ROROKOL-789516 format. One record per residue: x, y, z of N, C-alpha, C, O in turn; residue number from 1. Coordinates in nm, 3 decimals. Layout:
# residues N
- nc1 nc2 nc3 cac1 cac2 cac3 cc1 cc2 cc3 oc1 oc2 oc3 k
- X Y Z X Y Z X Y Z X Y Z NUM
...
END
This chain:
# residues 189
- nc1 nc2 nc3 cac1 cac2 cac3 cc1 cc2 cc3 oc1 oc2 oc3 k
- -22.113 3.406 -5.362 -22.083 3.535 -5.273 -22.275 3.589 -5.226 -22.312 3.637 -5.119 1
- -22.352 3.560 -5.340 -22.464 3.630 -5.257 -22.507 3.510 -5.152 -22.523 3.524 -5.031 2
- -22.521 3.381 -5.232 -22.573 3.277 -5.091 -22.480 3.286 -4.931 -22.525 3.268 -4.818 3
- -22.347 3.319 -4.971 -22.239 3.339 -4.810 -22.317 3.472 -4.785 -22.334 3.481 -4.663 4
- -22.375 3.590 -4.854 -22.390 3.725 -4.803 -22.536 3.658 -4.687 -22.553 3.672 -4.565 5
- -22.598 3.604 -4.767 -22.751 3.582 -4.734 -22.760 3.492 -4.612 -22.847 3.502 -4.526 6
- -22.632 3.376 -4.615 -22.618 3.321 -4.473 -22.543 3.363 -4.370 -22.541 3.314 -4.257 7
- -22.469 3.473 -4.417 -22.422 3.539 -4.324 -22.567 3.646 -4.195 -22.600 3.641 -4.077 8
- -22.605 3.730 -4.325 -22.716 3.805 -4.259 -22.813 3.699 -4.179 -22.817 3.720 -4.058 9
- -22.869 3.623 -4.213 -22.948 3.501 -4.147 -22.863 3.465 -3.986 -22.919 3.499 -3.881 10
- -22.746 3.404 -3.982 -22.700 3.434 -3.897 -22.672 3.549 -3.780 -22.684 3.538 -3.658 11
- -22.628 3.668 -3.865 -22.630 3.783 -3.781 -22.760 3.845 -3.726 -22.768 3.930 -3.638 12
- -22.861 3.784 -3.795 -23.019 3.796 -3.764 -23.063 3.684 -3.634 -23.147 3.715 -3.550 13
- -22.997 3.562 -3.632 -22.993 3.522 -3.504 -22.938 3.532 -3.378 -22.989 3.499 -3.271 14
- -22.754 3.615 -3.414 -22.702 3.675 -3.288 -22.799 3.806 -3.234 -22.795 3.829 -3.113 15
- -22.861 3.868 -3.295 -22.900 3.971 -3.269 -23.063 3.940 -3.196 -23.113 4.001 -3.101 16
- -23.112 3.845 -3.261 -23.228 3.809 -3.159 -23.184 3.716 -3.050 -23.280 3.665 -2.992 17
- -23.091 3.688 -3.014 -23.038 3.631 -2.872 -23.035 3.709 -2.790 -23.074 3.672 -2.679 18
- -22.995 3.825 -2.805 -22.979 3.958 -2.709 -23.054 3.933 -2.636 -23.163 3.966 -2.683 19
- -23.070 3.869 -2.488 -23.151 3.883 -2.367 -23.223 4.019 -2.303 -23.193 4.065 -2.192 20
- -23.305 4.066 -2.377 -23.350 4.203 -2.341 -23.367 4.202 -2.216 -23.324 4.309 -2.173 21
- -23.414 4.129 -2.121 -23.403 4.172 -1.963 -23.306 4.169 -1.917 -23.311 4.176 -1.794 22
- -23.202 4.160 -1.962 -23.040 4.170 -1.889 -23.017 4.263 -1.944 -22.954 4.336 -1.868 23
- -23.038 4.327 -2.079 -23.018 4.470 -2.089 -23.105 4.568 -2.053 -23.087 4.665 -2.126 24
- -23.189 4.585 -1.974 -23.293 4.657 -1.936 -23.220 4.635 -1.769 -23.186 4.728 -1.696 25
- -23.211 4.513 -1.742 -23.108 4.543 -1.597 -23.003 4.619 -1.610 -22.999 4.713 -1.530 26
- -22.894 4.607 -1.702 -22.834 4.688 -1.722 -22.815 4.867 -1.693 -22.748 4.947 -1.629 27
- -22.898 4.859 -1.766 -22.958 4.966 -1.818 -23.040 5.054 -1.681 -23.059 5.175 -1.694 28
- -23.078 4.990 -1.569 -23.109 5.033 -1.465 -22.988 5.056 -1.391 -22.982 5.153 -1.315 29
- -22.878 4.968 -1.407 -22.772 4.975 -1.342 -22.643 5.099 -1.335 -22.568 5.144 -1.248 30
- -22.668 5.121 -1.470 -22.630 5.283 -1.541 -22.712 5.397 -1.481 -22.655 5.505 -1.468 31
- -22.828 5.387 -1.446 -22.887 5.484 -1.407 -22.868 5.516 -1.283 -22.868 5.633 -1.243 32
- -22.844 5.376 -1.183 -22.769 5.427 -1.048 -22.679 5.480 -1.033 -22.667 5.576 -0.957 33
- -22.570 5.418 -1.118 -22.429 5.476 -1.110 -22.449 5.643 -1.165 -22.374 5.736 -1.136 34
- -22.534 5.648 -1.225 -22.551 5.825 -1.212 -22.572 5.876 -1.130 -22.491 5.955 -1.079 35
- -22.707 5.849 -1.078 -22.744 5.885 -0.998 -22.653 5.905 -0.841 -22.676 5.988 -0.753 36
- -22.554 5.806 -0.844 -22.498 5.789 -0.724 -22.327 5.875 -0.736 -22.242 5.875 -0.647 37
- -22.318 5.935 -0.860 -22.222 5.983 -0.926 -22.109 5.888 -0.913 -22.006 5.929 -0.858 38
- -22.116 5.743 -0.966 -22.054 5.649 -0.944 -21.918 5.664 -1.093 -21.943 5.736 -1.190 39
- -21.811 5.600 -1.085 -21.741 5.625 -1.189 -21.766 5.458 -1.288 -21.760 5.349 -1.232 40
- -21.787 5.474 -1.415 -21.843 5.332 -1.493 -21.677 5.331 -1.550 -21.611 5.435 -1.553 41
- -21.632 5.225 -1.585 -21.500 5.208 -1.638 -21.593 5.068 -1.791 -21.696 5.001 -1.801 42
- -21.486 5.094 -1.863 -21.516 4.997 -1.970 -21.421 4.944 -2.048 -21.349 5.033 -2.091 43
- -21.381 4.805 -2.095 -21.262 4.793 -2.150 -21.287 4.654 -2.221 -21.366 4.568 -2.183 44
- -21.206 4.647 -2.330 -21.207 4.528 -2.407 -21.102 4.507 -2.496 -21.020 4.583 -2.444 45
- -21.044 4.458 -2.594 -20.946 4.378 -2.644 -20.943 4.400 -2.822 -21.035 4.337 -2.874 46
- -20.863 4.472 -2.915 -20.937 4.440 -3.068 -21.069 4.513 -3.055 -21.096 4.598 -2.970 47
- -21.148 4.468 -3.155 -21.289 4.502 -3.171 -21.378 4.557 -3.047 -21.454 4.654 -3.046 48
- -21.340 4.452 -2.925 -21.410 4.497 -2.844 -21.368 4.634 -2.750 -21.426 4.700 -2.663 49
- -21.229 4.637 -2.819 -21.201 4.766 -2.715 -21.235 4.898 -2.810 -21.245 5.013 -2.766 50
- -21.251 4.864 -2.940 -21.321 5.004 -3.027 -21.434 4.999 -2.989 -21.478 5.110 -2.961 51
- -21.547 4.865 -2.964 -21.657 4.900 -2.889 -21.688 5.006 -2.793 -21.759 5.106 -2.789 52
- -21.564 4.914 -2.683 -21.585 5.024 -2.549 -21.527 5.187 -2.552 -21.558 5.274 -2.472 53
- -21.461 5.196 -2.636 -21.438 5.351 -2.690 -21.535 5.408 -2.702 -21.560 5.505 -2.630 54
- -21.636 5.355 -2.819 -21.734 5.405 -2.885 -21.861 5.466 -2.754 -21.908 5.577 -2.730 55
- -21.887 5.285 -2.674 -21.969 5.297 -2.594 -21.941 5.416 -2.509 -22.028 5.503 -2.508 56
- -21.812 5.439 -2.424 -21.793 5.570 -2.356 -21.834 5.699 -2.389 -21.910 5.778 -2.334 57
- -21.743 5.704 -2.525 -21.834 5.847 -2.634 -21.952 5.872 -2.573 -21.994 5.956 -2.493 58
- -22.003 5.761 -2.642 -22.211 5.770 -2.626 -22.231 5.794 -2.557 -22.271 5.911 -2.552 59
- -22.228 5.715 -2.430 -22.265 5.734 -2.313 -22.196 5.903 -2.233 -22.270 5.998 -2.207 60
- -22.077 5.901 -2.213 -22.009 6.049 -2.169 -22.087 6.179 -2.205 -22.123 6.282 -2.147 61
- -22.099 6.111 -2.355 -22.145 6.281 -2.431 -22.275 6.277 -2.502 -22.325 6.389 -2.509 62
- -22.347 6.180 -2.558 -22.452 6.199 -2.605 -22.590 6.173 -2.476 -22.683 6.249 -2.450 63
- -22.565 6.071 -2.428 -22.643 6.065 -2.313 -22.671 6.135 -2.217 -22.778 6.152 -2.159 64
- -22.517 6.198 -2.190 -22.511 6.298 -2.070 -22.551 6.391 -2.101 -22.591 6.470 -2.015 65
- -22.559 6.430 -2.281 -22.620 6.567 -2.286 -22.762 6.588 -2.282 -22.809 6.698 -2.253 66
- -22.849 6.469 -2.315 -22.970 6.415 -2.301 -22.993 6.447 -2.160 -23.016 6.567 -2.141 67
- -22.993 6.393 -2.084 -22.989 6.383 -1.916 -22.968 6.473 -1.856 -23.030 6.482 -1.750 68
- -22.885 6.569 -1.889 -22.841 6.706 -1.813 -22.747 6.660 -1.721 -22.674 6.753 -1.688 69
- -22.722 6.561 -1.669 -22.598 6.490 -1.547 -22.498 6.450 -1.623 -22.541 6.445 -1.738 70
- -22.404 6.424 -1.619 -22.269 6.363 -1.642 -22.248 6.261 -1.629 -22.180 6.240 -1.529 71
- -22.285 6.137 -1.709 -22.207 5.977 -1.662 -22.032 6.028 -1.666 -21.967 6.091 -1.750 72
- -22.003 5.979 -1.562 -21.860 5.957 -1.564 -21.810 5.814 -1.580 -21.808 5.723 -1.497 73
- -21.777 5.817 -1.686 -21.729 5.687 -1.793 -21.593 5.719 -1.872 -21.551 5.808 -1.946 74
- -21.549 5.610 -1.822 -21.385 5.589 -1.915 -21.356 5.474 -1.970 -21.359 5.365 -1.912 75
- -21.323 5.496 -2.095 -21.267 5.380 -2.152 -21.102 5.314 -2.089 -21.009 5.393 -2.102 76
- -21.083 5.225 -2.049 -20.960 5.169 -2.072 -20.812 5.112 -2.116 -20.709 5.060 -2.074 77
- -20.899 5.175 -2.263 -20.814 5.131 -2.403 -20.752 5.251 -2.425 -20.642 5.262 -2.480 78
- -20.819 5.345 -2.384 -20.799 5.451 -2.457 -20.663 5.567 -2.420 -20.653 5.678 -2.472 79
- -20.593 5.525 -2.346 -20.502 5.567 -2.271 -20.320 5.536 -2.317 -20.230 5.534 -2.233 80
- -20.304 5.519 -2.444 -20.180 5.466 -2.539 -20.031 5.439 -2.409 -19.962 5.340 -2.388 81
- -20.030 5.561 -2.352 -19.921 5.571 -2.275 -19.944 5.470 -2.125 -19.862 5.385 -2.092 82
- -20.043 5.493 -2.064 -20.087 5.420 -1.974 -20.031 5.227 -1.960 -19.955 5.164 -1.887 83
- -20.133 5.193 -2.088 -20.123 5.090 -2.189 -20.040 5.072 -2.190 -20.020 4.980 -2.110 84
- -19.911 5.118 -2.257 -19.770 5.044 -2.289 -19.691 5.068 -2.175 -19.602 4.984 -2.170 85
- -19.687 5.153 -2.076 -19.623 5.152 -1.965 -19.665 5.050 -1.884 -19.571 5.000 -1.823 86
- -19.794 4.992 -1.855 -19.821 4.903 -1.768 -19.771 4.772 -1.822 -19.713 4.690 -1.750 87
- -19.796 4.752 -1.968 -19.766 4.619 -2.042 -19.625 4.567 -2.024 -19.579 4.455 -2.003 88
- -19.559 4.717 -2.043 -19.409 4.747 -2.038 -19.295 4.666 -1.920 -19.205 4.582 -1.925 89
- -19.365 4.749 -1.816 -19.315 4.749 -1.686 -19.371 4.640 -1.612 -19.301 4.591 -1.523 90
- -19.485 4.593 -1.634 -19.562 4.464 -1.535 -19.572 4.352 -1.672 -19.479 4.304 -1.737 91
- -19.733 4.329 -1.690 -19.755 4.241 -1.808 -19.837 4.280 -1.885 -19.890 4.371 -1.820 92
- -19.899 4.275 -2.001 -20.003 4.263 -2.063 -20.145 4.266 -1.995 -20.246 4.336 -2.011 93
- -20.106 4.144 -1.896 -20.175 4.143 -1.801 -20.306 4.241 -1.714 -20.429 4.244 -1.701 94
- -20.168 4.320 -1.665 -20.224 4.400 -1.560 -20.209 4.559 -1.673 -20.118 4.633 -1.636 95
- -20.271 4.598 -1.771 -20.291 4.709 -1.841 -20.429 4.757 -1.791 -20.449 4.876 -1.815 96
- -20.550 4.678 -1.713 -20.619 4.750 -1.709 -20.645 4.756 -1.575 -20.726 4.838 -1.532 97
- -20.580 4.671 -1.496 -20.564 4.659 -1.344 -20.513 4.765 -1.278 -20.551 4.820 -1.175 98
- -20.370 4.800 -1.392 -20.283 4.955 -1.323 -20.394 5.042 -1.311 -20.438 5.069 -1.199 99
- -20.448 5.091 -1.421 -20.561 5.164 -1.435 -20.657 5.199 -1.326 -20.683 5.313 -1.289 100
- -20.707 5.090 -1.281 -20.796 5.022 -1.163 -20.731 5.075 -1.014 -20.788 5.133 -0.921 101
- -20.631 5.044 -1.024 -20.564 5.045 -0.895 -20.567 5.212 -0.897 -20.555 5.263 -0.786 102
- -20.578 5.285 -0.988 -20.533 5.431 -0.949 -20.663 5.487 -0.920 -20.671 5.582 -0.842 103
- -20.786 5.430 -0.985 -20.877 5.501 -1.014 -21.040 5.446 -0.979 -21.139 5.519 -0.968 104
- -21.035 5.315 -0.968 -21.144 5.248 -0.954 -21.141 5.286 -0.764 -21.044 5.325 -0.699 105
- -21.296 5.255 -0.710 -21.314 5.271 -0.597 -21.444 5.179 -0.593 -21.493 5.137 -0.697 106
- -21.513 5.142 -0.432 -21.577 5.053 -0.386 -21.730 5.129 -0.472 -21.745 5.250 -0.487 107
- -21.808 5.045 -0.509 -21.926 5.114 -0.600 -21.932 5.147 -0.724 -22.039 5.172 -0.779 108
- -21.813 5.152 -0.787 -21.807 5.166 -0.908 -21.811 5.058 -1.029 -21.765 4.944 -1.019 109
- -21.862 5.101 -1.125 -21.909 4.976 -1.223 -21.804 4.946 -1.322 -21.772 5.033 -1.403 110
- -21.729 4.785 -1.321 -21.674 4.771 -1.446 -21.721 4.666 -1.569 -21.736 4.548 -1.540 111
- -21.740 4.700 -1.676 -21.840 4.643 -1.789 -21.699 4.586 -1.881 -21.633 4.666 -1.947 112
- -21.664 4.440 -1.874 -21.621 4.424 -2.003 -21.663 4.375 -2.091 -21.763 4.304 -2.077 113
- -21.605 4.392 -2.220 -21.669 4.333 -2.349 -21.514 4.234 -2.401 -21.394 4.263 -2.402 114
- -21.581 4.130 -2.432 -21.483 4.042 -2.465 -21.586 3.933 -2.520 -21.699 3.916 -2.475 115
- -21.516 3.844 -2.648 -21.619 3.765 -2.718 -21.593 3.633 -2.681 -21.669 3.537 -2.695 116
- -21.467 3.634 -2.626 -21.434 3.472 -2.593 -21.473 3.455 -2.427 -21.514 3.351 -2.376 117
- -21.454 3.571 -2.365 -21.470 3.606 -2.183 -21.329 3.516 -2.117 -21.325 3.449 -2.014 118
- -21.261 3.533 -2.180 -21.123 3.462 -2.131 -20.987 3.547 -2.155 -20.872 3.505 -2.143 119
- -21.032 3.686 -2.195 -20.868 3.766 -2.232 -20.847 3.780 -2.073 -20.924 3.803 -1.980 120
- -20.713 3.756 -2.084 -20.657 3.741 -1.973 -20.635 3.912 -1.874 -20.600 3.925 -1.756 121
- -20.659 3.984 -1.939 -20.639 4.141 -1.911 -20.763 4.176 -1.810 -20.763 4.223 -1.697 122
- -20.866 4.134 -1.898 -21.014 4.123 -1.867 -21.044 4.068 -1.737 -21.087 4.129 -1.639 123
- -21.015 3.942 -1.748 -21.005 3.874 -1.651 -20.956 3.902 -1.496 -20.997 3.878 -1.382 124
- -20.858 3.960 -1.550 -20.743 3.972 -1.429 -20.823 4.110 -1.378 -20.875 4.094 -1.268 125
- -20.836 4.203 -1.419 -20.925 4.334 -1.397 -21.072 4.293 -1.323 -21.104 4.352 -1.220 126
- -21.156 4.193 -1.377 -21.267 4.105 -1.292 -21.212 4.122 -1.180 -21.258 4.205 -1.102 127
- -21.078 4.030 -1.141 -21.049 3.985 -1.036 -21.039 4.069 -0.949 -21.094 4.064 -0.838 128
- -20.970 4.151 -0.989 -20.928 4.292 -0.871 -21.036 4.345 -0.816 -21.053 4.361 -0.695 129
- -21.141 4.386 -0.936 -21.261 4.493 -0.920 -21.343 4.390 -0.837 -21.399 4.455 -0.749 130
- -21.364 4.307 -0.830 -21.471 4.214 -0.721 -21.385 4.190 -0.620 -21.438 4.109 -0.544 131
- -21.271 4.225 -0.579 -21.207 4.211 -0.458 -21.199 4.343 -0.395 -21.201 4.353 -0.272 132
- -21.192 4.429 -0.460 -21.220 4.578 -0.436 -21.348 4.648 -0.450 -21.362 4.770 -0.458 133
- -21.454 4.542 -0.450 -21.585 4.616 -0.445 -21.650 4.696 -0.577 -21.731 4.789 -0.578 134
- -21.590 4.631 -0.681 -21.714 4.707 -0.791 -21.758 4.613 -0.804 -21.734 4.499 -0.767 135
- -21.870 4.690 -0.897 -21.975 4.560 -0.940 -21.894 4.507 -1.128 -21.813 4.576 -1.189 136
- -21.927 4.430 -1.154 -21.901 4.358 -1.257 -22.002 4.357 -1.357 -22.117 4.352 -1.315 137
- -21.979 4.361 -1.510 -22.101 4.310 -1.596 -21.991 4.280 -1.701 -21.897 4.358 -1.713 138
- -22.003 4.150 -1.791 -21.943 4.105 -1.885 -22.067 4.130 -2.006 -22.186 4.129 -1.974 139
- -22.023 4.150 -2.142 -22.104 4.117 -2.251 -21.963 4.042 -2.323 -21.853 4.088 -2.349 140
- -22.018 3.911 -2.339 -21.962 3.770 -2.389 -21.988 3.733 -2.498 -22.064 3.817 -2.547 141
- -21.967 3.649 -2.571 -22.042 3.554 -2.682 -22.069 3.419 -2.575 -22.077 3.407 -2.453 142
- -22.079 3.332 -2.687 -22.167 3.217 -2.614 -22.078 3.111 -2.524 -22.120 3.065 -2.417 143
- -21.973 3.083 -2.570 -21.958 3.032 -2.456 -21.862 3.111 -2.304 -21.798 3.046 -2.222 144
- -21.875 3.211 -2.306 -21.889 3.316 -2.186 -21.730 3.325 -2.092 -21.690 3.429 -2.039 145
- -21.687 3.246 -2.090 -21.518 3.214 -2.053 -21.543 3.223 -1.898 -21.650 3.186 -1.851 146
- -21.444 3.272 -1.818 -21.389 3.308 -1.732 -21.460 3.450 -1.662 -21.486 3.475 -1.544 147
- -21.472 3.493 -1.731 -21.544 3.627 -1.723 -21.683 3.610 -1.659 -21.712 3.671 -1.555 148
- -21.793 3.505 -1.737 -21.894 3.483 -1.686 -21.902 3.411 -1.530 -22.011 3.409 -1.472 149
- -21.782 3.353 -1.466 -21.772 3.288 -1.332 -21.771 3.441 -1.264 -21.836 3.456 -1.161 150
- -21.709 3.538 -1.313 -21.628 3.638 -1.195 -21.741 3.776 -1.219 -21.731 3.877 -1.150 151
- -21.835 3.763 -1.313 -21.915 3.886 -1.348 -22.052 3.839 -1.202 -22.098 3.732 -1.163 152
- -22.076 3.999 -1.159 -22.200 4.008 -1.111 -22.300 3.968 -1.182 -22.391 3.899 -1.136 153
- -22.292 4.019 -1.332 -22.389 4.020 -1.415 -22.360 3.956 -1.559 -22.249 3.991 -1.597 154
- -22.404 3.899 -1.621 -22.362 3.899 -1.776 -22.457 3.853 -1.890 -22.547 3.768 -1.895 155
- -22.401 3.943 -1.985 -22.500 3.911 -2.116 -22.408 3.828 -2.231 -22.296 3.851 -2.277 156
- -22.515 3.713 -2.258 -22.432 3.658 -2.381 -22.512 3.672 -2.496 -22.635 3.672 -2.489 157
- -22.431 3.686 -2.631 -22.455 3.656 -2.719 -22.466 3.519 -2.772 -22.371 3.447 -2.742 158
- -22.565 3.464 -2.849 -22.535 3.298 -2.832 -22.514 3.267 -3.031 -22.590 3.227 -3.119 159
- -22.348 3.320 -3.025 -22.248 3.323 -3.140 -22.097 3.298 -3.078 -22.055 3.311 -2.963 160
- -22.037 3.262 -3.190 -21.900 3.242 -3.134 -21.823 3.329 -3.288 -21.705 3.361 -3.283 161
- -21.875 3.347 -3.368 -21.814 3.432 -3.459 -21.792 3.577 -3.455 -21.875 3.652 -3.504 162
- -21.701 3.614 -3.409 -21.618 3.725 -3.341 -21.702 3.854 -3.437 -21.756 3.937 -3.365 163
- -21.712 3.871 -3.541 -21.753 3.961 -3.616 -21.935 3.965 -3.575 -21.986 4.074 -3.603 164
- -21.999 3.898 -3.536 -22.129 3.891 -3.534 -22.161 3.938 -3.353 -22.254 4.012 -3.320 165
- -22.088 3.892 -3.281 -22.095 3.890 -3.181 -22.039 4.030 -3.130 -22.089 4.076 -3.027 166
- -21.945 4.096 -3.192 -21.918 4.242 -3.185 -22.031 4.308 -3.223 -22.092 4.392 -3.155 167
- -22.054 4.276 -3.313 -22.187 4.384 -3.412 -22.320 4.332 -3.282 -22.374 4.442 -3.292 168
- -22.389 4.276 -3.201 -22.439 4.242 -3.157 -22.429 4.318 -3.014 -22.528 4.363 -2.956 169
- -22.280 4.329 -2.958 -22.242 4.366 -2.824 -22.250 4.504 -2.855 -22.292 4.573 -2.761 170
- -22.216 4.575 -2.976 -22.215 4.735 -3.038 -22.367 4.795 -2.987 -22.403 4.894 -2.924 171
- -22.438 4.673 -3.055 -22.586 4.721 -3.051 -22.615 4.712 -2.921 -22.675 4.815 -2.892 172
- -22.605 4.647 -2.832 -22.616 4.640 -2.681 -22.612 4.795 -2.631 -22.701 4.874 -2.600 173
- -22.445 4.807 -2.637 -22.393 4.951 -2.612 -22.512 5.053 -2.689 -22.549 5.158 -2.638 174
- -22.549 5.017 -2.779 -22.612 5.153 -2.869 -22.775 5.183 -2.808 -22.851 5.279 -2.819 175
- -22.784 5.050 -2.738 -22.931 5.042 -2.643 -22.903 5.117 -2.516 -22.996 5.173 -2.458 176
- -22.804 5.119 -2.479 -22.756 5.180 -2.334 -22.765 5.246 -2.330 -22.834 5.300 -2.244 177
- -22.687 5.319 -2.449 -22.695 5.478 -2.411 -22.811 5.527 -2.469 -22.868 5.618 -2.407 178
- -22.882 5.469 -2.622 -22.997 5.535 -2.642 -23.120 5.554 -2.517 -23.209 5.639 -2.505 179
- -23.085 5.450 -2.444 -23.212 5.481 -2.322 -23.218 5.597 -2.253 -23.319 5.648 -2.203 180
- -23.098 5.641 -2.253 -23.099 5.791 -2.204 -23.144 5.895 -2.297 -23.219 5.985 -2.261 181
- -23.102 5.884 -2.408 -23.110 5.993 -2.499 -23.228 5.982 -2.566 -23.269 6.076 -2.633 182
- -23.296 5.863 -2.555 -23.459 5.901 -2.629 -23.528 5.906 -2.517 -23.648 5.925 -2.540 183
- -23.495 5.896 -2.374 -23.609 5.905 -2.267 -23.509 5.939 -2.151 -23.473 5.864 -2.060 184
- -23.469 6.086 -2.176 -23.408 6.161 -2.127 -23.446 6.214 -1.958 -23.369 6.253 -1.870 185
- -23.566 6.200 -1.956 -23.665 6.220 -1.802 -23.618 6.091 -1.731 -23.574 6.120 -1.620 186
- -23.611 5.960 -1.757 -23.589 5.873 -1.684 -23.438 5.864 -1.623 -23.404 5.798 -1.525 187
- -23.371 5.928 -1.687 -23.245 5.886 -1.638 -23.204 6.034 -1.543 -23.098 6.026 -1.481 188
- -23.255 6.118 -1.535 -23.282 6.252 -1.462 -23.279 6.192 -1.301 -23.296 6.268 -1.206 189
END
């Protein structure tokens, strides 16, 4: 078991080392712009990526906003169970994010999609709608990238395909996005 743990940690460190810092810095600047423009930031994902989306929305909406002194208008599209189940039941699971964006999304807003495969049909469908309606799109994905990378205005890839390691690295990116403002509040003001 010790050998397996050691191998896992080595692979985990390699996944973290693959985070493209220039791309993360660019996304931090995008978030800063959206804050200054009072734009809505939407975030979404499935499974572990949904948990990361919710965690990110909380950290950006509460902790980063508290430090900067201006509120990030951020919403996780995963967090309203009534919305998700109504849209999934009445239309299709592919429409659970699009249906919400149709109500809330406006040109100039930002859609951040978190997915290991980059091929989650509900995320892909949301990216298609977002692009057609003038929202900026960013994909946080694993090594294969998937369809979301093809649609995204910006993509940040973790060079691994292991779901746990990619999700851990994606959460690390989400924390960097938030703590850039928590630890540098004047920069965001």
